C-alpha positions in Angstrom: 90.5 85.1 81.8 91.2 88.6 82.2 95.0 89.7 83.2 95.6 91.6 86.3 95.9 95.5 85.9 96.3 98.4 87.9 98.8 97.4 90.6 101.8 99.3 91.3 104.3 99.0 94.1 107.4 101.4 95.5 110.1 100.1 98.5 111.4 102.2 100.7 113.6 101.5 104.0 112.6 97.7 103.8 108.7 98.1 103.1 106.8 97.5 100.0 103.6 99.1 99.3 101.1 97.5 96.9 98.6 99.9 95.5 95.8 99.1 93.3 94.3 102.0 91.2 95.9 104.2 93.6 94.7 102.6 97.0 97.2 101.0 99.4 96.3 97.2 99.1 99.2 95.8 101.0 102.4 96.6 103.0 104.9 94.0 103.2 107.9 93.8 105.8 111.0 91.9 106.5 110.9 88.5 104.8 107.7 88.9 103.1 108.9 91.9 101.4 112.2 90.2 100.4 110.4 87.3 98.8 107.9 89.6 97.0 110.8 91.5 95.5 112.4 88.3 94.3 109.2 87.0 92.8 108.8 90.0 90.8 111.7 89.4 89.0 110.8 86.0 88.3 107.3 86.3 87.3 104.6 88.7 85.7 104.5 91.6 88.6 100.9 92.2 88.0 100.0 88.7 88.8 102.5 88.8 91.8 100.9 91.7 93.3 97.3 90.2 92.7 98.4 87.1 94.5 100.0 89.1 97.4 97.1 91.3 97.8 94.8 88.2 97.7 92.9 90.0 94.9 93.5 86.8 92.8 91.7 83.3 92.4 90.3 82.3 95.9 89.9 78.5 94.8 86.1 78.2 95.2 85.0 79.3 91.6 84.3 75.8 90.8 82.2 74.8 93.9 80.6 78.1 93.9 79.4 77.3 89.9 77.8 74.3 91.1 75.8 75.7 94.0 71.8 75.5 93.3 71.2 78.8 93.8 73.6 79.3 90.9 72.4 76.5 88.5 70.5 78.5 86.0 73.2 81.0 85.5 
């Protein structure tokens, strides 16, 4: 599995802006911003940013692999 890359964030006036390859991927305010900054200190920042932006595993990978349309892949 590849590691998340290309994420950056900046904080200003209580708002955290997360970018992915230079494009805004998420804006976090208030409690969400505080939780994000706390998580960044404890975990891998790239993975935290991937989770926050939704650019992470969606949980349906196994189901999709078993679908008849994907049987021969």
